[in-house]
N, C-alpha and C positions, 0 to 999 in steps of 0.2 A: 282407026288403025294406029294412029299416033298415041292415043291414050293407052292402048293395050301394051305398046312397047314401053311406055313410061312405067307402067305397073310391073312389067317383067324386070325392068332394070332395078327398081326398088327391091324386088324380091331377091334378086341376085346379090345386091349389096348386103342385105340382111343375112343371107346364107354365108357370106364371106366372113363376117365378124362373130358368128355364133357357132359354138361347137355342135350343138344339137338343136335343131329347130323343129318345132311342132306346128302342125296346121291347126285349124280351129278346133279340131277334136283331140289335140295334144298327143299325136303319135310320137314315140321316142325311139332313138337308135343309139346303140353303144357297141363298142368292140369287145368281143368275148376273148379272143386269143389271136396271136399272129405267129407266123413262121417266116422263114426266109422268102417263100414264094406263095404264101396264102395268107388270108385274113378272114377270120370268122367273126360275124356280127350277130346281134340279137336285137329284136324290136318288139314294140307293143302291138297288140292286135288292133286292126282297123275294121270297123263295122262296114259291111258291104263290099269289102275288098275280095276279089276273086284271085288275085295274083300280086306278087311283090317282085320288084326289080331292084337288084343291088348293083351299083356301078362303082368301080374303083378308078378314080381319076388321079393320075400321078401329078404331084405338085412340083413345079420347078424341074421337070424332067421331060425329055422329048419322047418318053415311052408312051405307047397308046393306052387308052382306057380299056378296061376289061369289065364285063358285067356278067351277071348270072340272074336267072329268073326262077321264082319259087311259087308254089301254089298258095291259095288264100288261107289254108289252115296251117301254114308254116310260120314260125316266129324266130328261126335261127338258120343262117346259111353261110357258106364259105365262098370266097372268090379266089380262084387259083391263078397260076401262071403270072404271078406278080414278080416284080424285080426286087432283089434283096436290098435291104438298107435304103428304102425309098419311102418318102412321105406320100400317102394317098389320102384323097378326100373320098370318104365312103358315102354314097348317096342312096337313099331308100325312097322308092315310089310305090304307093299303094294304088292299084288300078282295079276298075270294075270289069265286067265281061266285055265291054266295048273298048277296053284299054284306055279309058279316060282316067286320069290321075285324080284320085280322090284326096290324097294328102301326101306329103313328102317330109323327109328329114335327112340330115347328113351329119357326119362327124369326121374327125381327122386323126390318123394314126400312122406309125412308121412300121414297116416290115422289119423282121429280124435280119441280122447280117448273114453272110453266106455261111454255109456249113464248112467248118474247118476239117482237116484230115490229120490223122495220127501218123507221125513218122516212126516212132518206136516207143516201147514201154519196157521197163526193166525194174528189178527189185534189188536193192542193196541192204535192206533191213527186212527182218521177218514180219514187220507190222506195216509195211508201206510199199507202194509201187510208184515210180516216177514215170510220167508220160510226157513225151516231147511231141508237139503238134505244130501245124502251120497256123499263123495268125492271120486273120482276115480284116479287111477294111471296115471301119465303123463299129467294131466290137469294143465295148467298154470293159468287159470281163468275159471269163469262160467258165463253163461248168464241166467238171470231170465226173463222169458217171461210171460207177463200178458195180458189177453184179456178179455174184458167185455163180459158178457154172451150174451148181445144183439148185440155185434159186433161193437159198436161205439168207442171202445178204444183199442189200441194195443201199447205195449211198451216193450223194452228189456233193462235190466239193467245189467251191467257188475259188478260182485263181485269177490273177490279174494278167498273167502272160505265160508263155511257154518257157521252160518246162514247169509242170505242176505235179504235185505229189498228193496221192490219196493215202490217208492215214487210217489207223485203227483197223488194220486188216489182220487176218489170221495167218500164222506161219504156215509155210509150205501148202498154200491153197491157190487154185486157179480162179482167175476172175476175167470177165468180159468187160472191156474198157471202151468208152466212147467219149467224145467231146462235143460241146455245144457252145456257140458264140452268143453273146448277150449284148443288147443295146437297150435304149429307153422303150422301144416298142415291145420287146420280149426276147425270147430265145429262139435260136434256129433249130432245125431238126438235128438229132444226134448224128454224129459222123458214123462211118462204117466201123463197127466194133472190131477190136482185135482182142486176142486172148493172151494173158500173161499171168505168171504165178509168183508168189512170195517165196523167199528163201527160208531155210530152216533157222531155228533159234540158236543163239549162242549158248554154249554149255554154261550152267551156273556153277562156277568154280568155287570150291570150298578149300581153304588152305589152312594148314596148321604146321607148327614146328615142334615135333616130338622132343627134340633135343637141340643143343646149340649148333649142330652141323647138318641138320636135315630139315627139308620142307616137304610135306605130303600134300599133293593136290588130288582132290576127288570131286566128282560131279555125277549127277544123275543122267542117265542116257537121254539124248535128245531125239525126239520122234522124227523119223525119216532120215536121220543122220547115219552115214555109213563109215565116216572117218572123222578124226579129230586132230587138230594141229595145235601144239602148245609152243609158244616162243618164250624162253626163260632169259631174263636180263637182270644183271646185278646193277643196282642203283649206282650211278656215277661211272659206269663202264660202257664202252661202245661195243664190246663183244656180246654176243648172244648165242643161245642154244635153241635150235628148232627141232621139234620132235613131233612125228606123226604117229598116231596110235588109234587102235580101235577099242582099247580098254577105257575104263572110266576112273582110273587111279594111276598116278605117276608119283614116284618118289625121287627127289633130288638130294644126293648125298654130297659129303665132303664140302660143305659150304662153310663160309666164315661165320663165326659166332657174332651175334648182335648186329647183323648186316641186313639191309632191306633189299629184297628181290621182288621184281614185278613179273607176272605171268600173263601173257595174252593168249586167249583160247578162242578157236573157231571150229565150226562143224561143217561138214560137206555132205551134200545129198547124193543120191544115186546117179543124178545127171551130171555130177561134177561141179555143181554150183556151190561156191563158198557162202556160208551163212553169216549171221551176225557175229561180231567179235566182242569179246569182253576182256578187260584188263583188271587184274587184282594184284595188290602188293602185299607181301608177307615178309616180316622180319624174323630172323632166326632168334632163338633164345640167347640171352647173354651168357658169357662164360662165367664160371664160378669165381667170385672175388676172393682175395686173400686178406685175412685179418692181420693188421699190422700192429695193433696195440689195444690193450684193454686197461682202462684206468678207473679205479674206484674213486669217486668224487664225494666230497662232504659238503654239507650245506644245511639247509632246513631239513632235508631228508637225504638219506643215503642213496646214492645212485652209482651207475656204472656207465662210463663213456667208452664206446667201442669204435675203433678206427679201422678202415680198410682201404684198399686200392680201388679206384673207380675202374669199371670195365666198359668195353664198347657196347653200345646199344642198350644199356640199362637205363630205364626211366626211374626206377625206385629201388630201394633196398629194404629188406626186413631182417632184423637181427633177432635171433631166438636164443634163449638160455635153456639149459637142461632142466630147469624147474618150471618152464612154460612161460616165462615173461618175454616180452618182445618190444621192439620199437621200430619205427619206419623212418625212412629218409628219402627225399626227392631231390636228386641232383647233388647232394653233399656226400662227403666220404666219412661221416660219423653220425651217431645218434646216441641219445641218452635213454637208459632204462631206469626209470624212477617210479616208485622207490624199490629198492632191493633190501632184503633182510640182512641184518648183521649176522656174523658168524657163519657164513655160507662158503662152501668150496664147490664151485660150479664151473661149467664150460659154456662157451658161446660160439655160435656160427652165424654166417651171413649168407643170405640168398638174394640174388639180383633178379629184378622183374622188368619185363617190358610187355608189349601187347601180345607177344607170342606165349608168354608164360614165365615160369620161374626157372632160374638156373639151378645147377646142382649146388648143394650146400658146400660152404667153404670147409676147410679143415677146422676142427674145433680148437678153440683157444681157452686155456684154463685161467681162472681168476679166483681169488679168495677175498672176501670182504672182511672189514675190520671186526673185531670181536664185539659181542653184545655186552652192555654194561651189567654189572652184578644185579641180581634181582633184589637182594637184601643187603643193606649196609646199616650197621649199628655201632654204638660206642659203649665200651665197657669201662667202668671206673672201680676197680677192686678196692683201691685205697684212695683217700682224698689227694687229688693232684696228679695221680697216675692213671692216665686214660689210654685206651687203645681203640683204634677204628678197625672193625672186623667186617668181612664180607663173604658172600658165597663164592665158590669156585666157578669159573667160566671156561667153557671149552675153546680151543683154538687160540690160546693166549700164550704169549712168550714171557711177558712180565706185566706187573701192575705198577701204576703210579698213584699214590694216595695224596690228596691235598687236604690240609687242615687249615682253615681260615678262622681266626678269632674275630670277635665282634668289632674290635678296634682297628681291624685291617691287617694285623700281623698274620703272616701266612708261612706255613712250612709244608714240606712234602717229603715223601720217602718212596724209593723204588724197591720193589721186592717181587720175588717169584712166589711168595707165600700168600696168605689170605688175611694178614693183620699187620698193623703198623702202630707202635707205641708213640705217645706224645704227652707232654706236660700240660695239664689243664689247671687254670687258676679259677678261684671262686669268682662269682659275679660276672661270668662271661658266657656268651653263646658261641658255640663252635659249629661251623659249617664243614662237614666232611663229605668228600666225594672220592670215588675211585674210578680210574680210567684204565681199562685193559688194553694192551698193545699186541699187535702181530705185524707181519710183513706188510699188510695193507694200511697200517697206521693204527690210530686209536679210535675208540668210539667217540663220536662228536658230542655225545651227551651222556650224562650219568645221573643217577639218583643222588640228590643232595639230602644228607641226613643232618638235622639240627640236634645239637646236644647242648643243654644249658646246665652249668654247674650251679651249686647253691649260691644265692646272692650273698655278697659280703656285707658286713655291718657298715652302715654309712659313716663317713668321716665328717668332721666339722659340725657336729650337732650343737646347736645353740638354742638355749631356752631363754626367751625374753618375756618380760612382763609388759603386755600391751594395754592392759587395763587392770583395775584393782583385783578382779577375780578371773582374769583371763591370761593364759600363758600361750605364747606363740613359739612353736618348735620348728626350727629350720635345719636342714642338713643338705649335704651335697648328694646328688643322685648317684646311685651305684649301678654298675653294669649287672644286668640280669634280673634286676628287681622290676617287676611289673606293677606292684603296688606296695604300699607301706601301711603297717598297722602301728598306731600310736596309743600307748596305754600309760596309766599312772597307777602306782601301787596303792596310793591312798584312796583311789576310787574303785577298789576291788578289781583292778586290772580290766576295767571296762574299756572296750576299744572306742576311743574318741574319734579317730579318723581311720578310714580304710580307703585310701585314695592313691592315685598314681603321682600326684604332685609332691615334691619334696618339702612340704610345709604342712603344719597342722596347728590348729588353735584349740586349746583346752579351755572351755568356758564353763561358767556356772560353778566355779571352785569356791572353796572356803577361804575367806580372807585370813591373813596372818598365819598361813600354814605352809610347811615345806612339803613339796611334792617330788616324788621320784619318777621321772618320765623315761620310757623306753621306746625306741623306734625299731620296729622289726621289719626287715625287707622280706618280701614274698614273691614267688613266681608260681605260675600255674603248673609248670612241669616239675619243679623241685620242692615246692612248698615254702615254708617260712624258716628263717634263720633265728632260732630262739636263744642264741648265745650272745647277743649284743648287750653291752653294759648300759645301765641306766644313768640318767643325768638329773641332778636335783636343782630345784629353784623354789624360792619362797614367793608366795603371793603378797600383795600389798596389805598394809595394816587395815583393820576394820575401822569403819567410820565412827568417831565418837558422837554422842548426842548431848546437847546442852540440856541440863536439868533446870536451872533457874539462873536469873541475873538480879543482883541487888545493888542499890546505890550505897556506897560507903561514905563518900564525900561529895562535895558539890559537883565535881567532874570526874569522879572515879566510880567504876562499877565492878563488882566481883562476879565472875562467871564460874558456875559450877557445872561440870560435865562428866560423862561416863568415861571409864578407862578400860576398854575391852581387849587391849593388846598386851604384849610382853613388857617387862619393866623398862626396857631400853627405848621405848617409843617416845618421840617428841610430839607434843601437841601444840598447835597454833590456833589461837582464837582470833578471828578477823571480824572487825566491824566495818561495814562498808556503807558510807553515807553518800549523799549526792555529790559532794565535792571533796571528801577526805576519807581516808582509810586509817583505822587504828588496829593495832595488833598487840597480842601478848602471848608469851610462850611459857610452857610448863611441862614437867614430866609427871606431875601428879594429876589430880583431878580438878584443879582450879587455878585461875589466874585473874589479874585485874587489868581492866581497860582504863587508862587514865587520859585526862585532858580531853574529855569528850565535850564539845561545845553544847551550850544550851539550845533548846529549840530545834534539835536535830533528830532525825530518825535513821536508825542503822539496822542493816540486816546482819545478824551475828551468826557465824557458823564456825564449827570446829573441824580441823583436819589433823589426822595423825600422820607422822612421817617416820620411816625407818630407813635403814641403808638400802632396802629394796626399792622403796618408792613412797609415794603419797597415797593415802586412802582417798576414797570419795569424800566429798564434804558431807558433814552431817546435815540433818534437817535445819534449815534456817529459822531462826527466831528473831522477832522484831523487838528492837530496843529503842525506846523513845525517851530522850532526855527531857528535863523540864523546860517549859517555854522560857524564852529570854525576857528579862525585864526591859521596859522601855528605856530609851536613852535619856529621855527627859520627861518631866511632869510639870505642867504649868497650872497654877490655880489663879483664876481671875474672878474678882468679886463683881457680880453683875448688879446686885442690889444689896441693901444693907443686910438682908436675910438670905441671899441666894448667891452661890458661886458657880463658876463654870470651870471644870477640871478638864484639861486636855493633855494628851501624852503621845509619844511616838509609838508606832506598832512594835510589838515584841515578836521576834521570830518564834514560830511554833505555837503562838497563842491564838486562840479563837475567841475567847471572851475574857472580860476583865471585871474585877470587883474592887471599887475604890472606897476607902473609908477615911473620913475626917473625924478625928477624935480630940476632945478637950474635956476639961473638968466640968464644963457647963453642958456637955452632951456630945453627941456624935451624929454624923450623917453618912449614909451608905448608898452606893449605886452599883448595879450589876448590868453590864451592857456588852454588846458585840462590837460597839464602835470604839473609837479612840478619843472619845470626849463624853463628858457626863455633866448635866446641869443639876446642882444639888441645893436643896433648901435647908431651912431650920438652922441657919448660921447666926451665931451671936456676935454682934459687933464688938470690936476691941477685945478679941479673944484669940489666944494662941492655940492653934490646932496642930496635931501630928497627922501627916498624910501617909497612908499605907495603900499599896496596890498589889493585888494578886492576879498573876497571869495564868490562865487555865487553857490547856491544849484540848484538842478535839477528843482525845481519849481520857481526859480527866486529870492529867498530870498538872500540878499546880506549883508555881514559883512565887514566893513572897518577896515583894520589892518595897524596900523602905525609902522614904523621901524626906527631905528637910521640912521643917515645920512651916506652918502657914499662920499668919496673923491676920485676922479679919480687920477691916478698916474701922476707923473711929466711928462712934455713933453719931448720927445726925442729931442736932439739937432739937429740943421740943419747946413748946410754949413760946413760939416766936411771935413777937408783937411789934407794932409800929406806933410811936407816940410823936405828937408835935410838941416841941418845946417853945418856951417863950422867946427865945432868942432867934426865932424863925429858923429852927433846925428840926430835923426829924431824928428820933432815936429808935434803933432796932434793938430789941431785947430778946434774949433766948435763955434756955436752960440747958446746960451741958450734961450728957449722960455718961461720959467716959469716967474712967477711974481717977483721972486727974484733969484739972482745968487746963485747956489748951486753946490756942488761938483758933479763931473762926474767921472765915471770910464771908462778908455779906455783899451781895450784889443786888442792887435796887434798880429796877427798870420802870421809868415813868414815861408818860407821853411827851413830856418836855425834855427830859434829860435822863441819863443813866449815871449811877453812882456806885462806888465800891468803897468799903471800909473794912477794917480788921479790928477785932477785939476778942476778949476772952468771955465776956458775958453780954456786952452790948457795944455798940459803936454809933456815932452821930454822923448825920449827913445833912448838909444845908438844904433848906427848902427853897425852891426857886418859884414854884407856882403852886398856889393853894388850890385845894379842891381837886387835885390830880389823883389818878388811880395808879397804884404801884404793885409791881411783882417783886417779891423778896425771896431770895435764896440764901439761906445760911448754912454753911458747911464747914466742918472742922478741917484744919490743915494738918497734914501728917508731918512726921519728923523730917522727911526729905523735902518738905515744902509743897508737896502735891496736895491738892484739896480733893475732898470726896466729891465725886461727880454725880452721885445718885440721890443726894438729899432733895426732897420734893419742894418745889416753889410754893409760895403762898401769895394771895392778892389782898391788897388793902386799899380802901378809899379814905382819903384824908380831907375833911371839910375845911373851909376857910375859917379864919379867926372869927370869934364871936359866937361860936357854937360849940360849947363844952370844950374849951381849950385845955390841952394837956391830957386828953383822954383818947383812947383808941376809938376811932370813929366807926370803923366797920371791921368785921372779922375777915380774916383771910379765907380765900377759896383755892381749892386745888386747881392748878393750871393744867390745862390739857395741851400737851406738846404734841 
């Protein structure tokens, strides 16, 4: 028994913490719906069950439990007589035929709050009804239910408290209304319904203002309405006008212009209920404005400014002219009509606008625009210097002002009622002419400008300068009106040398030593060229002379022969230009002499002609080469008795030299590029004349004479050495000179050296017998110098006892 109680206690705890509990066969239980006093549940089928028992057990409430029993083939049932807004535990038991519980389940739910009651229901608008009801405890919200009496409309509206309003209803329609309370468990049963109807719609007012003192109100008939009430109020005023009518149109007269009025309209049904109201506001049309001033304005384009007085209630204004132009203004009292045409006589009027429409037009105001400019303006010049500006006649003109402006800025004008003005026009100027017509509105702001150019004047200050031998530069001051200048010369068959806008021209490729007549002709595209200008003459430079030949007349003088192609008053200058010097000669005929030209020089010789006009170009240069210079010195040195060495200093301009030694006994000659020459075939003791020829690279030759040269005395021959009895040695020789002269003898032995002088022989003491001696015998010149190139000889002298007094051995040539 104790074990059974323990199991039942465990089962009770499990049921407390679980919303739905199932037995071993998983029977389920759930709440289908609740009301204030009932709760409907549904469950799953239990195999073998013959009946089901549903028990509603109040939770935390002293109320008693309520149950209901259902057959075994039922799966949904309700438990009634419950308390509103109470939490119940719903318990399900499936039983067999013996009422044994096969399985069970339970769940928990709250009943709906109490059913509220409606206090009253009324309609203030044609599409809604407001319901006032009692509020019940435990309700979190309420549901207002509305049903049409004929059953074609149903709606539920959730509200939080009383009163609540049902929306989106039809005008003048009866509805049944009920209310339900709602909590977390569900909703209560509907309250006892009451019947209420919506009111009629408000009339849809349409307002217009036909004029500035009237407002017309119209509307379409409202269904079920038997009477209409209009309340008319002026904006900013506390007074109002109330009007009841059964018509659908009302006119309010004698109103203020440009004033805002508000109209409130309502409709009444046959039961005397007032329907919706509607308020619309309408402004009357503005009064007609007055034009105060019309001003014609000038600028980039012609315009008219219209001024008027602002009127009450106007939002914008429009100005119209009688020719259809207009302008608008918002808030201001003027506007511009741009552009307008010149020469117009028109009227203008102003209309004010607001939301109601347009006012009546103002009284027209007349205006006149300034006259149009003449279509054609031209200049006539019947005689030179007498011009007139002429134009077409223009309508609406009181007088004309013509302006004539010269190209240098000088301006004049004239006033006239006619169509022409005379003026003085000078040559070489462009005149700008224009005409402005005037009337009471003023003058045209623009006018056609007519250009008129007179024939160009002849240029002043024409100068012709020689810029090169065959080129003339012509310059002049620019003249007004000349667009280009033609420059011609009569001597070139009036060929146009220049056709340019610059005031300068160069005439080139002319003939030398010729006078040219040059004419500068100014031209313009409009008036052509002025062919009356005077010519100016100028001579070209003389022609260049050419050198024909150059010949040497003296040592340093050369005659130059050249051509003479110019007039007799031409001076000629011949210039020889060397490396370091320049030589000139002058003549008026065809030759002159260049003097003091140094030897060994090369000159470029050219001829130039000079007149009062200028210098010619130099003629072609010809090369003049003077003869080479003779050496400053010539030295002749005798090397051997038959050979000399001639040296000399370089001669300027010389490339090679020919040296000749000439005597009665013969001559020697040498041709060399050097400044020295070794010459043989010289005879001793002979006087020679020395000649040197300096030759340039081009073959020019200068003969250079030198003082004579005497060859040295002849070396003696037959030199012998003898021993004498007095223990001396005698040297003997034979002299070959034209006269006997002293000789110097030098004797060189192994023991001693000795010198002696004699004309044919000389004696020398012998110190050692049997010695070998070298003997040199040489003549002594007049200045005491001895000849140094006589060859030595060797002698061997034996001791006494062997052929004494005889030369013991012949001499041998010593090798030095």
